[in-house]
C-alpha positions as CSV (number, residue, x, y, z in Angstrom):
1,M,-122.1,-4.8,117.2
2,S,-122.8,-5.7,113.5
3,A,-120.8,-6.7,110.4
4,S,-121.7,-5.2,106.9
5,S,-122.1,-7.1,103.6
6,G,-120.3,-4.0,101.9
7,I,-117.2,-4.9,100.2
8,A,-115.6,-1.6,99.4
9,G,-114.8,-0.7,103.0
10,G,-117.8,-0.9,105.1
11,S,-119.9,1.9,103.6
12,A,-123.2,-0.4,103.1
13,E,-125.9,-0.5,105.6
14,P,-124.9,-3.0,108.4
15,A,-126.7,-6.3,108.1
16,I,-125.0,-8.8,110.4
17,D,-125.8,-8.8,114.1
18,L,-123.0,-10.0,116.3
19,G,-125.1,-9.7,119.3
20,L,-127.2,-12.7,118.4
21,D,-124.5,-15.1,119.5
22,T,-125.6,-17.5,122.4
23,P,-123.7,-19.9,124.6
24,E,-125.4,-22.9,122.7
25,L,-124.2,-21.6,119.3
26,A,-120.7,-20.9,120.6
27,S,-120.5,-24.4,122.0
28,T,-121.9,-25.8,118.7
29,Y,-119.5,-23.9,116.6
30,D,-116.5,-25.4,118.8
31,K,-117.6,-28.8,117.8
32,V,-118.3,-28.4,114.2
33,S,-115.6,-26.0,113.3
34,V,-113.2,-28.9,112.8
35,R,-113.8,-28.5,109.0
36,Q,-113.0,-24.9,109.1
37,L,-109.8,-25.8,111.0
38,E,-108.7,-28.3,108.0
39,H,-109.1,-25.2,105.8
40,G,-107.1,-23.1,108.1
41,K,-104.3,-25.6,108.2
42,E,-103.8,-25.2,104.4
43,L,-103.6,-21.4,104.9
44,I,-100.9,-21.9,107.6
45,R,-98.9,-24.2,105.5
46,A,-99.1,-21.7,102.6
47,L,-97.7,-19.1,105.0
48,H,-94.7,-21.1,106.1
49,I,-95.2,-20.1,109.7
50,S,-92.2,-21.3,111.6
51,S,-90.6,-21.5,115.2
52,G,-90.1,-18.4,117.1
53,E,-92.6,-16.2,115.0
54,R,-95.1,-13.8,116.5
55,V,-98.4,-14.4,114.7
56,L,-102.2,-12.8,115.1
57,D,-105.1,-14.8,114.3
58,I,-107.9,-12.4,113.5
59,G,-111.4,-14.0,114.0
60,A,-110.1,-16.7,116.0
61,G,-113.5,-18.1,117.0
62,T,-113.0,-20.6,119.7
63,G,-109.4,-21.0,119.0
64,H,-108.7,-24.3,117.4
65,L,-106.5,-22.9,114.5
66,A,-104.7,-20.5,117.1
67,A,-103.8,-23.3,119.3
68,Y,-102.5,-25.4,116.5
69,V,-100.2,-22.5,115.4
70,G,-99.1,-22.1,119.0
71,K,-97.5,-25.6,118.5
72,I,-95.6,-24.5,115.4
73,V,-94.1,-21.3,116.9
74,G,-93.1,-23.2,119.9
75,P,-92.2,-21.6,123.2
76,S,-89.9,-19.0,121.7
77,G,-93.0,-17.8,119.6
78,W,-96.2,-16.0,120.4
79,V,-99.9,-16.3,118.9
80,V,-102.6,-13.9,119.8
81,G,-106.1,-15.0,118.6
82,I,-108.8,-12.0,118.7
83,D,-112.6,-12.3,118.1
84,P,-115.4,-9.8,118.5
85,L,-117.6,-12.6,120.0
86,P,-116.9,-12.8,123.8
87,L,-118.6,-16.2,124.3
88,R,-116.3,-17.7,121.6
89,I,-113.2,-16.2,123.2
90,E,-114.2,-17.7,126.5
91,I,-114.0,-21.1,124.9
92,A,-110.7,-20.0,123.2
93,R,-109.2,-19.2,126.3
94,L,-109.7,-22.7,127.7
95,K,-107.2,-23.9,124.9
96,A,-104.7,-21.0,125.8
97,S,-101.2,-21.9,126.7
98,G,-97.9,-20.3,127.5
99,N,-97.5,-19.0,124.0
100,F,-101.2,-18.5,123.0
101,E,-103.6,-16.1,124.4
102,A,-107.1,-15.1,123.3
103,R,-108.7,-11.6,123.5
104,V,-111.7,-9.9,122.5
105,G,-111.0,-7.6,119.4
106,R,-112.0,-6.6,116.0
107,A,-110.0,-6.4,112.8
108,E,-110.7,-2.7,112.4
109,D,-109.4,-1.9,115.6
110,L,-105.9,-3.4,116.6
111,S,-104.9,-0.4,118.9
112,Q,-104.2,-3.1,121.4
113,F,-101.1,-4.0,119.5
114,A,-98.0,-1.7,118.7
115,D,-96.5,-1.1,115.5
116,A,-94.7,-3.8,113.8
117,S,-95.6,-6.4,116.5
118,F,-96.1,-9.6,114.3
119,D,-94.5,-11.7,111.6
120,V,-97.7,-13.1,110.3
121,V,-101.5,-12.0,110.3
122,Y,-104.0,-14.4,109.1
123,L,-107.8,-14.5,108.8
124,N,-109.2,-18.1,108.3
125,S,-112.8,-17.7,106.7
126,V,-113.1,-14.3,108.3
127,F,-112.4,-11.4,105.9
128,H,-115.8,-11.6,104.2
129,W,-117.3,-10.8,107.7
130,V,-115.3,-7.8,108.2
131,E,-117.4,-4.6,108.1
132,D,-114.6,-2.1,107.2
133,K,-112.1,-4.0,105.3
134,A,-110.1,-1.1,104.1
135,R,-109.6,0.0,107.8
136,A,-108.7,-3.6,108.8
137,L,-106.1,-3.9,106.2
138,A,-104.6,-0.6,107.2
139,E,-104.4,-1.8,110.8
140,I,-103.0,-5.2,109.7
141,F,-100.4,-3.4,107.7
142,R,-99.4,-1.3,110.8
143,V,-99.0,-4.2,113.1
144,L,-97.0,-6.4,110.7
145,K,-93.1,-6.0,110.9
146,T,-91.3,-5.0,107.7
147,G,-91.5,-8.1,105.3
148,G,-94.3,-9.6,107.3
149,R,-96.9,-11.9,105.7
150,L,-100.6,-11.6,105.3
151,G,-102.7,-14.5,104.6
152,L,-106.6,-15.0,104.4
153,N,-109.2,-17.1,102.6
154,C,-112.7,-15.8,102.1
155,Q,-115.9,-16.5,100.3
156,D,-115.8,-15.9,96.5
157,A,-118.7,-13.9,95.2
158,D,-118.6,-15.8,91.9
159,H,-118.4,-19.2,93.4
160,P,-120.8,-19.4,96.3
161,H,-120.9,-22.7,98.5
162,E,-123.1,-25.4,97.5
163,A,-124.8,-25.2,100.8
164,F,-125.9,-21.7,99.8
165,H,-127.6,-22.9,96.7
166,F,-129.5,-25.7,98.2
167,V,-131.0,-23.5,101.2
168,R,-132.0,-20.9,98.6
169,C,-133.7,-23.6,96.7
170,A,-135.4,-25.1,99.8
171,A,-136.8,-21.6,100.7
172,T,-138.2,-21.2,97.4
173,E,-139.8,-24.8,97.2
174,A,-141.0,-24.1,100.8
175,G,-142.5,-20.7,99.8
176,V,-140.5,-19.0,102.6
177,E,-138.9,-15.6,102.3
178,F,-135.7,-14.9,104.1
179,D,-132.7,-12.6,104.1
180,G,-130.0,-14.4,102.5
181,V,-127.3,-11.8,103.6
182,L,-124.9,-14.7,104.9
183,D,-124.7,-16.0,101.3
184,D,-123.8,-12.6,99.8
185,L,-120.7,-11.7,101.8
186,G,-118.1,-13.0,99.2
187,L,-115.6,-10.9,97.2
188,S,-114.7,-11.3,93.5
189,G,-111.0,-11.8,92.8
190,H,-110.7,-8.4,91.5
191,Q,-112.1,-6.8,94.6
192,L,-109.9,-8.7,96.9
193,E,-106.8,-7.9,95.0
194,A,-107.7,-4.1,94.8
195,L,-108.3,-4.0,98.6
196,V,-105.1,-5.7,99.6
197,T,-102.7,-4.0,97.2
198,G,-104.6,-0.7,97.8
199,A,-103.5,-1.2,101.5
200,G,-100.0,-1.1,100.7
201,F,-99.2,-4.9,100.4
202,V,-97.1,-6.3,97.8
203,A,-96.3,-9.8,96.0
204,Y,-100.1,-10.6,96.0
205,E,-100.9,-14.1,95.0
206,A,-104.4,-15.6,95.2
207,G,-106.2,-18.7,93.9
208,L,-109.6,-20.4,94.3
209,W,-109.6,-23.6,96.2
210,T,-112.5,-26.2,96.5
211,F,-113.1,-28.2,99.5
212,V,-115.5,-31.1,100.3
213,N,-117.4,-31.2,103.4
214,F,-119.6,-34.1,104.5
215,F,-122.5,-33.8,106.8
216,P,-124.2,-36.7,108.6
217,D,-127.5,-35.2,107.9
218,V,-129.5,-32.2,107.2
219,D,-129.7,-31.1,110.8
220,A,-126.0,-31.3,111.2
221,L,-125.9,-28.9,108.1
222,L,-128.3,-26.5,109.5
223,A,-126.6,-26.4,113.0
224,Q,-123.2,-25.7,111.3
225,R,-124.9,-22.8,109.3
226,A,-126.5,-21.4,112.4
227,S,-123.5,-21.5,114.6
228,S,-121.2,-20.1,111.8
229,G,-123.6,-17.3,111.3
230,F,-123.8,-16.7,115.2
231,G,-127.4,-16.6,115.1
232,N,-128.1,-14.5,111.9
233,F,-128.9,-17.7,109.8
234,L,-132.6,-17.7,109.1
235,V,-133.1,-15.0,111.9
236,N,-136.2,-13.6,110.3
237,V,-137.9,-16.8,109.6
238,S,-140.6,-18.3,111.9
239,E,-140.4,-21.7,113.4
240,I,-142.8,-23.1,110.9
241,G,-140.9,-21.6,108.2
242,R,-137.7,-23.2,109.3
243,I,-139.4,-26.6,109.6
244,R,-140.7,-26.1,105.9
245,I,-137.1,-25.2,104.7
246,R,-135.5,-28.2,106.5
247,D,-138.1,-30.5,104.9
248,A,-137.6,-29.2,101.4
249,L,-133.7,-29.3,102.0
250,E,-134.1,-32.9,103.0
251,R,-135.7,-33.8,99.8
252,L,-133.3,-31.7,97.7
253,L,-130.1,-33.0,99.2
254,E,-131.0,-36.7,98.8
255,P,-128.9,-36.9,95.5
256,K,-126.0,-35.4,97.4
257,R,-126.1,-38.2,99.9
258,L,-123.3,-40.9,99.8
259,A,-123.8,-44.3,101.5
260,G,-121.7,-44.3,104.7
261,E,-120.3,-40.7,104.3
262,G,-123.4,-38.5,104.5
263,V,-124.3,-35.4,102.5
264,R,-121.4,-34.3,100.3
265,L,-121.1,-30.6,99.6
266,E,-118.5,-28.5,98.0
267,I,-117.2,-25.1,99.4
268,Y,-115.2,-22.7,97.6
269,L,-112.5,-20.2,99.1
270,T,-110.2,-17.6,97.7
271,F,-106.9,-17.9,99.4
272,A,-104.7,-14.8,99.2
273,M,-101.2,-14.0,100.3
274,A,-99.1,-10.8,100.4
275,R,-96.4,-9.0,102.4
276,K,-95.6,-5.7,104.0
277,P,-92.7,-4.4,101.6
278,I,-89.2,-4.3,102.8
279,V,-88.0,-0.8,102.9
280,D,-84.3,-0.2,102.0
C-alpha cells in the first residue's frame, strides 16, 4: 500500500510505500512516539471528549493515544484505533482493554463501521499521510453521528518542521541527493479548510501550534524520522550517503544543542476542529 503526497484528494502519483515498515521500526516508533502522544493530548483536550462517548482514532499507530482516550471515555464508552500498518496494530493490541480495540484499517475505507457510529473522530499527525483526503473525509462524515466532532492536526505546508530544514541542509552539504517527499506532505490553511468544509462539516476552526522537541543526540532524531516514516526516510540513499548526511547533521545541529537537554527543535502543526451539522 502507499500514500500520496497529493493534497487535493489523492490524484497525485503515489510516493509513500507503507510496505517498507519492519518490526524494528514499529518497535522504535512505539518508544519514541511519546512526543506525538503529547501533541495528541492537546487535540483530545480541544475536542472535549467525555465519559461514555464512542471515539474513532484514525492512524492510531501503536495505540498510545487511543489507550489514553479509553481512560477518558470510561467503561461506558468505546474507542477503536485503526491503522494501515499491521505491525503497529499488533503492538496497539497489547494496550487494548475492555473499551479499546485496535484494528487494521485505512481512513479512505471505513466500511467496517456503520453510519453514525461515533461521537468523535480524530487524526493525530495523520491527515497529511492520507492518500485520498476527500474520500477519507466523506467516510468520516458518514460514520459520525449528527453533531459529531472531527479533530485533526497535520503538517503545515507553509511552516515545515525544523528537522526537515536541517536534514535537507545536511544532504546538500554532504552532496547527497534524496527524495524529500516526507517533508512535502503538509497542507496550507486554505487547502485544509476547503477540504473539511467541502465534505460538509461546519463550525470549522483552525490554528497553528508550535511544539518543542528535545532529542538526546542526532541518532535519536534520525531514528525518530525513520520510524515515523515507516521506512520511507532516506529510502533511496546508500549507507555511505546516510553516514555523510548524519555527520553533516551533527555539525549543523550543534547550535541547537542545549546543555543537559539535548537538541532543541521546533515542529509546527495545524490543529483543526469541525462538526457534522445538526439536522432540524
